[in-house]
N, C-alpha and C positions, 0 to 999 in steps of 0.2 A: 420160775424156780418151783420145783416140785415140793410137795409136803415133806418128803423124806430128806431132801436137800436142805430145806429150811430147818428141820429138826437137828440135822447134823451141824449146820452152821451155828445154831444157838447153843448146842451142846459144847462146841469148841469155845464160843464166846463166854459161856458160864465158867468153864474150866479156866480160861484166861483171867476172868474177873476174880475168881477165888484165889488164884495164884499171884495176883498183882499187888495185893495189899493197898490198893487204891480205894478211895470212897466210890460209891456207886455213881455219884455225880461226875467225879473226875474221870472214871473209867468210860462212862458213856460219852463224855465230851471228847475224849481222845479217840473213841471208836465210832463217832458220829451216829450214835443211837440214842434213843430217849430212855430216861430212867424208868418210865412207865413200861416200855418194852422189856427192859432187863428184869424188872420185878415180876412181870407177867410170866416170863420164862423160868425165873427162879421158882415161882410158886408152882408152875407145872411140874418142874423137876422134883420138888418136895412132895407133891401129891403122888407122883409116879413112884417115888421111893417108898412112900408110906403104904401104898396099895400093892406094890410089886408089879404094877401094870398088868395084872392078870384079870381076865374076865371069868366071873363065876356065874354059872347058871343054877338057878334054883328050880326045883320041881314044884309044880303047882297042881293041887288037886281041888276040885270043886265038890262041895258037899251036895249030894243029890237033892237036899231039901231047899237049897238056895234057888231063888228065882232069877235066872240069868237072862230071861227074856226082856227084862226091863232095861238092859244095857245094850246099846247098839254099837258099842265100840270097846276096845281093850286098850289100856294104856301100858306101854312097854317103856321102862326106864333104863337108860344106859348112862351110867354116871349121873351127871346133873341134868341130862337131857331126857325128854319124854317124847314118845311117839304114840300117836293115836292110830290104832289099827282097826279098820272097819271091815265089815263083811265084804268079800270079793276083792280083797287087797292083792297086790302083785307080790308074790312070795320072793321072787328074785330081787326086786327092788328093796323090800324090807331087809333081806339078808345083807345086801350091799350097804344100806344105810347103817345097820347095826355094826358091821365090820368097820366102817369109816369112823363112827362115833367111838367105838372101842379103841381104835388106834389113837384117837385124839384125847381120850380120857386118861 
């Protein structure tokens, strides 16, 4: 199952759960899923609604007085995840990883 198919499946499950008036435990029992899975996807949906599922880029400027030579890597944060980017990194790979993480957040 692809990532998109899984998201669609869980979106439908969450809608069914909310419309069911069943407890989480009973809904999960009837649909052969764990309450842990249900709560995980409910939390993802809540976070998605709160953030609008948009990626916002911030501009960064370095003060010329700062000594950047002491750092041999850059940390890029995408949602709760962090990526260390070192000199000579693969730009296409970084772009792909950021897109995947952005879709998951």
